[in-house]
N, C-alpha and C positions, 0 to 999 in steps of 0.2 A: 466205874471207872470207863468201863464200852462207853456207857450213854454221854460221858464229857469230852469224849475223842468223836466222837461220830459230831456232835454239836460244832467242836471247834471246825474238824475236816471242812461241815456244810458254810460253815461262818468263816473262812477259808476261802472257800471257792464260790461266795456271795462277794467278797472283796475280789477276788482274783475277776468275776465276769464283770463288775462295777468297772476296774481298771483298765478290762477291754473295752468296757464299752464309751467310755474317754477318749480313751487313748483312739480308736476310730473317728469320734467328734472331732479331737482335734487334728487329725489325717486330711477328712473332709475341707475343713477349713485353709487347709496350706494348698499353696500354688501347686499344678502336677508337676512332678519329676519329668527334666527336658531328656533327651535320650544324649547320645555321647555324637551322632549324627547333629540334631537342633544345639547343640552349646557351639559346636565346629562351626554353624551355619552363622549364630550369630556374632561368635567371633568376627568372624569376617566380614559382615555387614557393620560391626562397630567402628572398622577401619577404614570405611569406606562411603560416611553419611547421604552424597548424594543419589549413590545406589540403592540404602536403604528408605530417600526420602521417596525415591521412582518406582519403590519396587510395585507390583500390584499387586501384592497381601498387605501394603501397607494402608492402613484405612486414614480418613481424616481425623478420627480421635487418635489414632499414634500419633501422626504429624503435631498435630498441636502437643500430644506428651512430650516427642520430640523439644521441641522449641520451649517447653516450663521448661528443660533441664537443661536446655542452652545460652537461653535468653535470663540475664538477672531483671533487666524492666527496659524499657523502650520509652525517650521521650519526644511529643511532638510539638511543636511550635511552630506555631500560625501569623506567617510576617503582617503584621498590623491585622487589615481589612481587604487581603490582597489572595489570591489565587494559590501564591509561595506557599508550602509547605513545608518548612526541614523536620530530617527524620534521623534522630539518633539512635542507633540501638547498640544497647551496653551485652555482649557477650560475655560471658563464664570465664573466668579467668584473665579479666581483665580489658578484653580487648575490646576497640568501638570502631561502627563505621557510620557514614552519614549519607544522605541523601535526599534529594529533593519530591516532592509530591504535589500534581495540581490538585485541588480540589475545586468545585462548580461555586460559584459568586453570582449574586443578583444582577450588580449591575455593572454597567462598560466601567464607571470610574472606578469600583475595583479591583481592574484589573494595573499587575503593577508596570505594565507597558501602554498606560492608556495616554501620558503625555504624547511618548511618541507614533502612537496611533494618532490624537487627533492632529498634531503634524502632517504623518504620512494623507488623511484624507483631506486635511486643507490643500497640503501641492497638490494632489490629482485633482482637486472641486480647483484650482487655479490652474489647473493645465485644458480646461475645459471639455471637464469626461461628467458625464451624468448620473445620478444616483446607481443603476445599477453597473453601470462600469464602473463605477468605483470599489461598489461589490466584489463583483467579480476579481478585479485584481487584485483586493485584500485578500479574496481566498488564493487564488494564485501565489499570494508571498507567504502567505500562511500566517495569517493573521486566524485569532481565536477569539469569540464574542465570550460575552458570559452565558449563563442560566443554561449551561448544557450543551447549547447549542456549537452545532462544528463548522457552519459558517457564517457569513455575513450577508444581508440582504437591503434593500434598496431604504425598506421603512431604518431601517437601525443607520446609515448610511445619513437615510436623512435627517436623523436624529444627533447623532454628532457633526454634522453643522449647524443644526443651529443652535446647539451648545457656543459653538464659535462665532455666534452672530451671524450664518451665511444662509443660502438658498439655495437649493438645486434650482435651475433652472426649471419654468411655467409653463404649462401650456401657451400656445399664444393667443388664443381668446382673453386668456384671464391676464396674460402680461399688459394685454390691453386698457386696460380698466384702471384710474387713476387712483392711488392709493394712498392714504394717510401711514402717517410712522407704523412701523408692527400691526399692517394689519395682513391675514389670510386667510382662504378661501379653505372649504371644510374639506377639500383632498388634499390643499399643504397640510395641515395639521395631521390629516391620518396618516402620513408621507413621513411625519415629522416626529410626530408623537407615536406611534404605531398604536392610536386606537381606534376603534372599529367606527365607520359612517356612520350607524345608527348609533350608537350611543352619542356622538355627538349632536346627532339632532337631537336625539333625545334631550340634552344639556340646552339643548337653543332653544327646543318648547317650554322647559321649565324653569328658562332666563338665568341659566348656570353661564351663558358667554356673552359678553357683549358684544355686540353684530348689528351691520347695517344691509339692507339688502340692497341691492344695484343689479344693475342688466348689463350684460354684454351682447348686442346683437339680442340673436333667439334665448340667449343663456342665461336665465336669476340666477344670480349668486349670492351670497350671503359673504359679508368680509367680516371676519372676529377677529378683534384687538387686544393683540396679546400680547406684552413684549414677556422680557427672558422671565422675571417673576411669574407672571401667567400662565407660562408656558411648564412652569414650577408645581404650579398649584394645579394644573389641570393632570402633568403626570401623578401626581399624590394621588389627587380623585381620582384615577383610573385605579391605581391600585390599591386602592382602599376598596372601591366596588368589587374589584375582583375577588381580594379579600374575606369578603362578605358572601359571595357566592359560592367561594367555598367550599365543600361540602370536609363536615368534621371526621 
């Protein structure tokens, strides 16, 4: 009888130790118990979300977790190919807010205000302003170009004028040359298309430009024949060469 009682006692003690070990492992996996002061602080912050968001103890991960609890979904709609992006935020509880963001675009003609921009450039050109003066005026009036650029420059203005069949004033010595229709000097193409002069010289040597040599006084020149379609071809040719040179 004594041996049986001893065995049962040992088994009970082993079972109790196993239960204690299981409980210790369970407690270790549970969040730490908050003190009364900590619980009061959380309740206060929960009623003031801006303070919780700006609190120095709130990490970026905490802010992400807060947004996951507050926002059900976000709907982003790009307006065509323009820089305008409509954003609709659906909050928990059924409320929704809307806003507009500006994204970078690659081309001027993607801008939502492109027609108005063309009209403004044409009006300034008709008033006798040069490319540099037009660029300064556009920047002063708050117009913004594409490609993450902050301000317009003379080359961009020249491109906008070319797209409308207009040209900025030429140097006096170049203006004295008799030209055929749609003929450009290399310098004018640089300003109008924003293509580096060495690139144009390279294309000229390779026969990619239809051009003829002329001379104005002591200034030898090449006149390149380029109508609107040819100007567009040169733009695409330059863009393609830049993509090939860009590192992966």
